[in-house]
C-alpha positions in Angstrom: -84.8 63.5 100.5 -85.3 60.0 101.9 -89.1 60.5 101.4 -88.5 61.8 97.9 -86.5 58.8 97.3 -89.1 56.5 98.5 -91.7 58.0 96.5 -89.7 57.6 93.3 -89.0 54.1 94.2 -92.9 53.8 94.8 -93.6 55.2 91.5 -91.0 53.1 89.7 -92.6 50.0 91.4 -96.1 51.1 90.4 -95.0 51.6 86.9 -93.4 48.2 86.5 -96.2 46.4 88.4 -99.0 44.7 86.2 -101.5 47.5 86.7 -99.0 50.1 85.6 -98.4 48.3 82.5 -102.0 48.4 81.5 -103.1 50.6 78.5 -105.7 53.3 79.4 -107.9 54.8 76.8 -107.4 58.5 76.3 -110.8 59.0 75.0 -112.7 57.3 78.0 -115.1 60.4 78.3 -116.7 59.3 75.0 -117.5 55.8 76.7 -121.0 55.9 78.3 -120.1 52.9 80.6 -117.3 55.0 82.1 -119.5 58.1 82.6 -122.0 56.0 84.6 -119.5 55.4 87.3 -118.8 59.2 87.6 -122.5 60.2 87.8 -123.2 57.6 90.5 -123.0 58.9 94.1 -119.5 58.8 95.8 -119.5 55.9 98.2 -116.6 55.3 100.6 -114.8 52.0 100.5 -115.5 49.6 103.5 -111.6 49.8 104.2 -111.6 53.5 104.7 -112.4 53.3 108.5 -109.8 50.7 109.0 -107.1 53.1 107.1 -108.1 56.2 109.1 -107.9 54.2 112.4 -104.5 53.0 111.5 -103.2 56.5 110.6 -104.8 58.1 113.7 -103.3 55.5 115.9 -99.9 56.1 114.5 -100.2 60.0 115.1 -101.4 59.4 118.6 -98.2 57.3 119.4 -96.0 60.0 117.8 -97.8 62.8 119.8 -98.6 61.4 123.5 -95.1 60.4 124.4 -93.9 63.9 124.5 -97.0 65.9 125.2 -95.0 69.1 124.5 -95.5 69.3 120.8 -97.4 72.2 119.4 -100.1 71.8 116.7 -97.5 73.5 114.3 -94.9 70.9 115.1 -97.3 68.0 114.8 -98.6 69.1 111.3 -95.6 68.0 109.4 -95.8 64.7 111.1 -99.4 64.2 110.3 -98.7 65.2 106.6 -95.7 62.8 106.4 -97.6 60.1 108.1 -100.6 60.7 105.9 -98.1 60.8 102.8 -96.5 57.7 104.0 -99.6 55.6 104.9 -102.4 56.8 102.7 -102.3 55.5 99.1 -101.9 58.2 96.3 -105.3 57.6 95.0 -107.2 57.9 98.4 -107.4 61.5 98.2 -110.1 61.4 95.9 -112.4 60.1 98.7 -111.9 63.3 100.5 -113.3 66.6 99.9 -111.4 69.9 100.5 -111.8 71.7 103.7 -114.7 74.2 103.9 -114.7 78.1 104.9 -116.2 77.1 108.2 -113.1 75.3 109.4 -112.0 78.2 111.9 -115.0 78.4 113.9 -115.3 74.6 113.9 -111.6 74.5 115.1 -112.6 76.8 117.9 -115.4 74.7 118.9 -113.4 71.7 118.9 -110.6 72.8 121.1 -112.1 71.0 123.9 -112.1 67.6 121.8 -109.6 64.9 122.6 -106.4 64.6 120.3 -107.9 61.6 118.6 -110.9 63.6 117.5 -108.7 66.6 116.6 -106.5 64.3 114.5 -109.5 62.8 112.7 -110.4 66.5 111.7 -107.1 67.5 110.5 -106.5 64.3 108.3 -108.6 65.6 105.4 -106.5 68.8 105.1 -103.2 66.9 105.5 -104.3 64.5 102.8 -105.1 67.1 100.1 -101.7 68.8 100.4 -99.7 65.5 100.1 -102.0 64.7 97.0 -100.7 67.9 95.3 -97.1 67.0 96.2 -97.7 63.5 95.0 -98.9 64.7 91.8 -96.1 67.3 91.6 -93.5 64.4 92.2 -95.2 62.3 89.4 -95.1 65.0 87.0 -91.6 65.5 87.9 -90.9 61.8 87.5 -92.4 61.8 84.2 -90.4 64.8 83.0 -87.2 63.2 84.3 -88.3 60.0 82.7 -88.9 61.7 79.4 -85.6 63.4 79.5 -83.8 60.3 80.4 -85.5 58.5 77.5 -84.6 61.4 75.2 -81.1 61.0 76.3 -81.1 57.3 76.0 -82.7 57.7 72.4 -79.8 60.2 71.3 -77.3 57.8 73.0 -78.8 54.9 71.1 -78.9 56.9 67.7 -75.2 57.7 68.1 -74.4 54.1 68.9 -76.2 52.9 65.8 -74.4 55.6 63.7 -71.3 54.3 65.0 -72.2 50.8 64.3 -73.3 51.8 60.8 -69.9 53.5 60.1 -68.0 50.5 61.5 -70.1 48.2 59.3 -69.5 50.2 56.4 -65.8 50.4 57.0 -65.8 46.7 57.6 -67.8 46.0 54.5 -65.5 48.2 52.4 -62.4 46.5 53.7 -63.9 43.1 52.9 -64.8 44.3 49.4 -61.4 45.4 48.8 -60.0 42.1 50.1 -62.6 40.2 47.8 -61.4 42.3 44.8 -57.8 41.6 45.6 -58.6 37.8 45.9 -60.6 38.0 42.6 -57.7 39.7 40.7 -55.4 37.2 42.2 -57.5 34.1 40.9 -57.9 36.0 37.6 -54.3 36.4 37.4 -53.5 32.7 38.3 -56.2 31.3 35.8 -54.8 33.5 33.2 -51.2 32.1 33.8 -52.6 28.7 33.9 -54.5 29.1 30.5 -51.4 30.6 29.0 -49.4 27.7 30.3 -52.1 25.4 28.8 -52.1 27.1 25.5 -48.3 27.0 25.2 -48.4 23.4 26.0 -51.1 22.8 23.4 -49.3 24.8 20.8 -46.3 22.8 21.3 -48.1 19.7 21.1 -50.0 21.0 17.9 -46.8 21.8 16.3 -45.3 18.4 17.0 -48.3 16.8 15.5 -48.3 19.2 12.5 -44.7 18.1 11.9 -45.7 14.5 12.0 -48.7 15.2 9.7 -46.2 17.0 7.3 -43.9 14.2 7.3 -46.8 11.6 6.6 -48.1 14.0 3.9 -44.8 14.1 2.3 -44.6 10.3 2.3 -48.1 9.9 0.9 -47.3 12.6 -1.7 -44.3 10.7 -2.9 -46.5 7.4 -3.3 -49.1 9.4 -4.9 -46.7 11.1 -7.4 -45.5 7.7 -8.4 -49.0 6.5 -8.8 -50.0 9.5 -10.7 -47.0 9.1 -13.0 -47.9 5.5 -13.7 -51.5 6.5 -14.3 -50.2 9.4 -16.5 -48.3 7.0 -18.6 -51.1 4.5 -19.0 -53.6 7.4 -19.8 -51.0 8.6 -22.5 -50.6 5.1 -23.9 -54.5 4.8 -23.9 -54.8 8.3 -25.5 -52.2 7.3 -28.1 -54.1 4.2 -28.9 -57.3 6.0 -28.8 -56.0 8.9 -31.2 -54.7 6.3 -33.6 -58.2 4.8 -33.5 -59.9 8.1 -34.1 -57.7 9.0 -36.6 -58.4 5.7 -38.5 -62.0 6.1 -37.9 -62.1 9.7 -38.9 -60.2 8.8 -42.1 -62.9 6.2 -42.8 -65.5 8.7 -42.0 -64.0 11.2 -44.2 -63.7 8.6 -46.9 -67.4 7.9 -46.4 -68.3 11.5 -46.5 -66.2 11.9 -49.7 -68.0 8.9 -51.2 -71.4 10.5 -50.1 -70.5 13.8 -51.7 -69.3 12.1 -54.9 -72.7 10.0 -54.9 -74.8 13.2 -54.6 -72.7 14.8 -57.3 -73.3 11.9 -59.6 -76.9 11.9 -58.6 -77.2 15.5 -59.8 -76.2 14.4 -63.0 -79.2 12.0 -63.1 -82.0 14.5 -63.9 -85.3 12.8 -64.6 -86.4 16.0 -66.4 -83.2 16.0 -68.4 -83.9 17.6 -71.9 -81.5 17.5 -74.8 -82.1 19.7 -77.8 -81.1 16.8 -80.0 -82.7 14.0 -78.0 -86.2 12.7 -77.8 -87.9 12.6 -74.5 -86.0 9.9 -72.5 -87.5 8.4 -69.2 -84.5 8.7 -66.7 -86.9 8.2 -63.7 -85.6 4.7 -63.2 -82.1 5.8 -63.0 -83.2 8.8 -60.7 -85.0 6.4 -58.3 -82.1 4.0 -58.1 -79.7 7.0 -57.5 -82.0 8.2 -54.8 -82.1 4.7 -53.3 -78.3 4.4 -53.3 -78.0 7.9 -51.7 -80.6 7.0 -49.1 -78.9 3.8 -48.2 -75.2 5.6 -48.0 -77.0 8.3 -45.8 -78.5 5.7 -43.6 -75.2 3.9 -43.2 -73.4 7.0 -42.3 -76.0 7.9 -39.8 -75.8 4.5 -38.2 -72.0 4.6 -38.0 -72.2 8.1 -36.6 -74.4 6.8 -33.9 -72.2 3.9 -33.1 -69.0 5.7 -33.3 -66.7 5.4 -36.0 -67.3 3.4 -39.4 -65.5 0.0 -39.8 -63.7 -1.0 -42.9 -66.8 -3.1 -43.8 -68.8 0.0 -44.0 -66.3 1.8 -46.1 -66.3 -1.3 -48.4 -70.0 -1.1 -48.7 -70.1 2.6 -49.5 -67.3 2.1 -52.2 -69.6 -0.7 -53.7 -72.3 1.8 -53.8 -70.0 4.4 -55.4 -69.2 1.8 -58.1 -72.9 1.1 -58.8 -73.5 4.8 -59.0 -70.7 5.0 -61.4 -72.0 2.1 -63.5 -75.6 3.8 -63.2 -74.2 7.0 -64.8 -72.3 5.0 -67.4 -75.6 3.1 -68.2 -77.5 6.4 -68.5 -74.7 7.9 -70.8 -74.8 4.9 -72.9 -78.7 5.1 -73.1 -78.4 8.8 -74.1 -75.9 7.9 -76.8 -77.8 5.2 -78.2 -80.8 7.4 -78.2 -78.8 10.1 -80.1 -77.9 7.4 -82.7 -81.7 6.2 -82.9 -82.5 9.9 -83.4 -80.5 10.1 -86.5 -82.2 7.0 -88.0 -85.8 8.0 -86.8 -86.3 11.5 -87.7 -89.5 10.9 -89.3 -91.2 9.3 -86.2 -90.2 12.1 -84.0 -93.4 14.2 -84.8 -95.5 11.0 -83.9 -93.7 10.6 -80.6 -94.4 14.2 -79.8 -98.1 13.7 -80.4 -98.0 10.8 -77.9 -96.3 12.7 -75.4 -98.9 15.5 -75.6 -101.6 12.8 -75.1 -100.0 11.6 -72.0 -99.7 15.1 -70.8 -103.5 15.6 -71.1 -104.1 12.2 -69.2 -101.8 13.1 -66.3 -103.2 16.6 -66.2 -106.6 15.1 -65.5 -105.4 12.8 -62.7 -102.8 15.2 -60.9 -104.4 17.8 -58.5 -103.6 21.3 -58.9 -100.5 20.9 -61.1 -97.8 23.3 -60.8 -97.4 25.8 -63.6 -94.3 26.5 -65.4 -93.3 30.1 -65.9 -94.4 31.6 -69.3 -97.6 29.6 -69.4 -95.9 26.2 -70.5 -97.7 23.1 -69.7 -96.4 20.7 -67.0 -93.6 18.4 -68.0 -94.1 14.8 -67.9 -93.3 12.9 -64.5 -92.5 14.7 -61.1 -90.4 17.7 -60.1 -87.2 17.6 -58.2 -87.2 21.4 -57.5 -89.9 23.6 -56.0 -91.6 26.1 -58.1 -89.8 29.3 -58.6 -92.7 31.3 -57.1 -92.8 29.2 -53.9 -88.9 29.5 -53.5 -89.2 33.3 -54.0 -91.8 33.4 -51.3 -89.5 31.3 -49.1 -86.6 33.6 -49.6 -88.7 36.7 -48.9 -89.6 35.1 -45.3 -86.0 34.3 -44.7 -84.9 37.9 -45.6 -87.6 39.3 -43.3 -86.3 37.2 -40.6 -82.8 38.3 -41.2 -84.0 41.9 -41.2 -85.7 41.3 -37.8 -82.5 40.1 -36.2 -80.7 43.0 -37.7 -83.3 45.4 -36.1 -82.6 44.4 -32.5 -78.7 44.0 -32.8 -78.3 46.2 -29.8 -80.4 44.3 -27.4 -79.3 41.0 -28.8 -75.4 41.8 -28.1 -75.7 43.5 -24.7 -72.8 41.6 -22.8 -71.4 44.7 -21.4 -74.6 46.6 -20.5 -76.4 45.1 -17.4 -79.6 47.1 -17.5 -80.0 46.3 -21.2 -79.3 42.7 -20.5 -81.9 42.6 -17.7 -84.5 43.9 -20.1 -83.7 41.5 -22.6 -84.0 38.6 -20.2 -87.3 39.9 -18.9 -88.7 40.3 -22.3 -87.6 36.9 -23.5 -89.3 35.3 -20.3 -92.6 37.6 -21.0 -92.5 36.2 -24.6 -91.7 32.5 -24.1 -93.3 31.5 -20.7 -97.0 32.1 -21.9 -96.3 30.0 -24.9 -94.8 27.1 -22.9 -98.1 27.1 -20.7 -100.0 25.9 -23.9 -100.8 22.4 -23.8 -103.5 20.0 -24.7 -105.1 20.4 -21.3 -104.8 24.1 -21.2 -108.4 24.7 -21.5 -109.6 28.1 -20.0 -106.1 29.2 -19.8 -105.9 29.9 -23.7 -107.4 33.3 -23.3 -105.3 34.3 -20.3 -102.2 33.2 -22.6 -103.5 35.0 -25.5 -104.2 38.2 -23.6 -100.7 38.2 -22.1 -99.1 37.7 -25.4 -101.3 40.5 -27.3 -100.9 42.8 -24.5 -96.9 42.6 -24.7 -97.0 43.1 -28.5 -99.4 46.1 -28.0 -96.8 47.7 -25.8 -98.9 47.3 -22.7 -97.2 46.4 -19.4 -97.4 42.8 -18.4 -96.5 40.8 -15.1 -93.7 38.2 -15.5 -92.4 36.6 -12.3 -93.4 39.5 -10.1 -91.9 42.3 -12.5 -93.5 44.7 -14.9 -92.3 44.3 -18.5 -93.1 46.3 -21.6 -91.5 46.4 -25.1 -91.4 50.1 -24.8 -88.6 49.9 -22.2 -86.4 49.6 -25.2 -86.6 50.9 -28.8 -85.9 47.6 -30.1 -88.0 45.5 -27.7 -90.8 44.9 -30.1 -88.5 43.4 -32.9 -86.9 41.3 -30.3 -90.3 40.0 -28.9 -91.6 39.2 -32.1 -88.5 37.1 -33.3 -88.4 35.2 -29.9 -92.1 34.7 -29.8 -92.2 33.2 -33.2 -89.2 30.9 -32.5 -90.8 29.7 -29.3 -93.9 28.7 -31.3 -91.8 26.6 -33.6 -89.8 25.0 -30.7 -93.0 24.4 -28.9 -94.5 22.7 -31.9 -91.5 20.6 -32.6 -91.2 19.6 -28.9 -94.7 19.4 -27.4 -96.8 18.5 -30.5 -94.3 15.6 -31.4 -95.1 13.8 -28.0 -98.7 15.0 -27.6 -100.4 15.4 -30.9 -103.6 16.9 -29.7 -101.7 19.9 -28.5 -101.2 21.2 -32.0 -104.8 22.6 -31.9 -104.6 25.0 -28.7 -101.2 26.2 -30.0 -102.5 26.7 -33.5 -105.7 28.6 -32.1 -103.5 31.1 -30.1 -101.0 31.4 -32.9 -103.7 32.1 -35.4 -105.2 34.7 -33.2 -102.0 36.7 -32.7 -101.1 36.3 -36.4 -104.4 38.1 -37.3 -103.6 41.1 -35.0 -99.8 41.0 -35.6 -98.9 39.7 -39.1 -95.2 40.2 -38.6 -95.3 37.4 -35.9 -96.7 35.0 -38.6 -94.2 35.9 -41.3 -91.3 35.4 -38.7 -92.9 32.2 -37.6 -93.0 30.9 -41.0 -89.4 31.8 -41.7 -88.3 29.7 -38.6 -90.7 26.8 -39.5 -89.2 26.6 -43.0 -85.7 26.6 -41.6 -86.4 24.0 -39.0 -88.7 22.0 -41.4 -87.9 22.6 -45.1 -90.6 20.1 -45.9 -93.3 22.6 -44.8 -92.5 24.7 -47.9 -92.3 22.0 -49.5 -88.6 22.1 -50.3 -85.7 19.6 -50.6 -82.6 21.6 -50.3 -79.8 20.8 -52.7 -76.3 20.5 -51.7 -74.1 23.0 -53.2 -70.3 23.0 -53.9 -68.4 23.8 -50.8 -71.2 22.7 -48.3 -69.9 20.3 -45.6 -71.9 17.2 -45.1 -72.9 18.5 -41.5 -74.1 21.8 -42.8 -76.1 19.9 -45.6 -77.8 17.7 -42.9 -78.8 20.7 -41.0 -80.2 22.0 -44.2 -82.3 19.0 -44.4 -83.6 19.5 -40.8 -81.4 17.1 -38.8 -79.9 18.2 -35.8 -76.2 17.6 -35.7 -74.2 17.9 -32.4 -70.5 17.2 -32.2 -70.3 15.7 -35.7 -73.3 13.3 -34.7 -76.5 13.2 -36.3 -79.7 12.6 -34.4 -81.5 9.3 -34.8 -84.1 8.8 -37.6 -87.0 8.3 -35.3 -86.2 11.5 -33.3 -86.1 13.5 -36.7 -89.3 12.1 -37.9 -91.1 13.1 -34.7 -89.9 16.5 -34.8 -90.8 16.9 -38.4 -94.3 15.5 -37.6 -95.0 17.7 -34.9 -94.1 20.9 -36.9 -96.3 19.6 -39.9 -99.2 19.0 -37.7 -98.9 22.5 -36.2 -98.7 23.9 -39.5 -101.9 21.8 -40.6 -103.7 23.0 -37.8 -102.9 26.6 -38.1 -104.3 26.9 -41.6 -107.8 25.6 -40.8 -108.2 27.4 -37.1 -109.1 30.8 -36.2 -109.1 32.5 -32.9 -112.9 32.0 -31.5 -112.8 35.5 -29.8 -111.6 37.8 -32.6 -113.1 39.4 -35.6 -113.9 36.7 -38.2 -115.1 39.2 -40.8 -111.6 39.2 -42.6 -109.9 36.3 -44.3 -107.6 34.0 -42.6 -104.0 35.2 -42.7 -102.7 31.9 -43.9 -105.7 29.9 -44.7 -106.7 26.6 -46.5 -105.5 27.7 -49.9 -101.9 27.7 -48.5 -102.6 24.1 -47.4 -103.8 23.1 -50.7 -101.0 24.6 -52.5 -98.5 22.5 -50.2 -100.4 19.3 -50.8 -100.4 19.8 -54.7 -96.6 20.8 -54.6 -95.8 17.9 -52.4 -97.5 15.5 -54.8 -95.5 17.1 -57.7 -92.1 16.3 -56.1 -90.2 13.2 -56.1 -90.9 11.2 -52.9 -88.4 10.7 -50.1 -88.1 7.4 -48.3 -89.8 7.5 -44.8 -90.2 11.2 -44.9 -92.9 11.8 -47.6 -95.2 9.0 -46.4 -95.1 10.5 -42.9 -95.7 14.3 -43.9 -98.7 13.3 -45.9 -100.1 11.1 -43.2 -99.9 13.8 -40.5 -101.1 16.6 -42.8 -104.2 14.8 -44.0 -105.0 13.5 -40.5 -105.1 16.9 -39.2 -106.7 19.0 -42.1 -108.1 16.4 -44.4 -111.6 17.1 -43.3 -111.2 20.8 -43.8 -109.8 20.5 -47.2 -112.6 18.2 -48.3 -115.2 20.6 -47.2 -113.4 23.4 -49.0 -112.4 21.7 -52.3 -115.2 18.7 -52.6 -114.4 16.6 -55.6 -111.0 18.0 -56.2 -110.0 16.5 -52.9 -111.5 13.2 -53.8 -109.5 13.1 -56.9 -106.5 14.0 -54.9 -107.0 11.0 -52.8 -107.4 8.8 -55.8 -104.2 10.1 -57.3 -102.3 9.4 -53.9 -103.6 6.0 -53.8 -103.0 5.0 -57.5 -100.0 6.8 -58.5 -98.0 8.4 -55.7 -98.0 5.5 -53.2 -96.3 3.2 -55.8 -93.7 5.7 -56.2 -93.0 6.0 -52.4 -92.8 2.2 -52.3 -90.1 2.4 -54.8 -87.8 4.6 -52.7 -88.8 2.9 -49.4 -86.7 0.1 -48.0 -88.4 -3.0 -46.1 -87.4 -1.5 -42.7 -89.0 1.9 -43.5 -92.6 0.5 -44.4 -94.3 1.7 -41.0 -95.5 5.2 -42.1 -96.3 4.0 -45.8 -98.4 1.2 -44.2 -100.5 3.7 -42.2 -100.8 6.1 -45.3 -102.2 3.2 -47.3 -104.7 2.5 -44.6 -105.7 5.9 -44.4 -106.3 6.6 -48.2 -107.9 3.2 -49.1 -109.7 3.4 -52.3 -112.7 1.6 -51.5 -113.4 3.5 -48.3 -112.8 6.8 -49.9 -114.9 6.2 -53.0 -117.6 4.8 -50.7 -117.6 8.3 -48.9 -117.3 10.1 -52.2 -120.3 8.4 -53.6 -122.5 9.0 -50.7 -121.3 12.7 -50.6 -122.5 13.0 -54.4 -125.8 11.4 -53.6 -126.4 13.7 -50.5 -125.3 16.8 -52.5 -127.6 15.9 -55.5 -130.7 15.5 -53.0 -129.6 18.8 -51.3 -128.6 17.0 -48.1 -125.6 17.8 -45.8 -122.9 15.2 -45.4 -119.7 15.6 -43.4 -116.7 13.6 -44.1 -115.6 11.6 -40.9 -112.3 12.3 -39.1 -109.6 9.6 -39.2 
């Protein structure tokens, strides 16, 4: 056992040595350098002799002292010595015993022990080598089993360590959760305490604020009561002042109403069956001047606020003057009646002179208005418009009212949301394109015209990202026609009054729409006549029971909260609408069919001019209307009517302008001065003579624009 123990110790020492820890290649046979050492002849190491001598010497010492040991007994000793002394790898230098070993043994019996020992050594060594190899394999197997056992133990230890670490981690996690829950509970308690504390502080602060608010409310209530009392006192004073002012204003209106009624009694065309022809134009002119002065005074006081006592006194003086005027007229009529009784024989002569005067006035007055029944024109100017024109005016107003009645459902759609939406979209589609027309529209006119025409034709159009069509509602077309005509008139009185050149693009588009959709033109005329009665021309008369505000609206003034607009603003609006009308009668849509007649051409303009010159002029209004109308379409009328137009200009210069001067005050001479410069006799007659010369020689001549 000791030898086995020594062997294991030797193997363990070899394993732990530096050579034992070397790594050997398991595929050494593939290495050619390693194979060369095996192919080379075997050579013994120079130390082999020394090793064998040492082994044989030790064996001789073991055998010789006794001398009785047998070869059988000495064999184990030699094997043991050889196993102990010879290194494990030295057996590779010995060859195994051959088959001739018995014979050689017999022959060598006579040899000495040393020689015999030397022969036996190789056999002993080979058997020991086998044992060593067995021991090595047993050691390796034991080492593998030990390693496997240690590995199993190590795995168990690791599993135990993992279980212990898991248990420890679980316990730590529980402790951490408990600690976190404890901290959360503590924080919640602290937050609750802070909230309770802040709530108590807020309640205290709120109580303080309430107390301060009550105190301030008391102070404010006192101040409010004082202010209310002051306001009531001021309102009372203001009420008294307004009552006095309204009383004076009512007095002015009553005086104006009485003046107008008295003025209606002064008829310049008054005819009495028992009287000869009496010229009452002086009374009429003075009556118109008095009415104009009173109207201007009322308008001025309305703009200023309420009239003063001096204004009332002035109007009362005007009323007294009007009454005196009526009294003088009546006295003149009475004197004329008395004179008629004395001069019956001279009546025929006077009638003959009047007929001659009529013929003279007929040759000077352009296109005189004919009385009904074929009667000749009466001497002097008219106060009322011809009956045929008034019938035409009333037909247009009736057509507009019928149009309004035709879209009553879509006009009153407060409860129906869908109809209201359709109404809004249709109104936008009709008015927005008109608003885009201006003096700088240029190429956009055709686009605007196409939008309006498509809308009236029932085609869908785009408006603010929505598709709109008149077919969406049965009353859509009537509604669009009315709103479109109304928008054209508003655009004329707004845009044209500030930018006069914009009348022409607006008129071009409206003329084209008028040709394709005549109903729009008729409703446009109805709106225009209602906004500007002078476009008929027509001077509305005040009827009994009509208030002053309503009468001023009939004259074309805008009245808001019992305040009449300023005269300058009124004249600008009237100028814009007359310019638009004058542009319409001479322009046509350039891209339309020009084969037919103009729906409202120059003949209507010539009729307007003739009727205007047959009416009594109004201060500041008549001069402005004539000037704007002639500036816009005077050239077109000259080309159309030729010498009749020149005669009209001569009549305006010689006869009509003096009548305008008679009713115009010194502060209203601006428009009249411009009209005078426009129709200068020398200038017009110079062009007239040149026109006749060119016409006589067959040359063309164009009247220059002013």
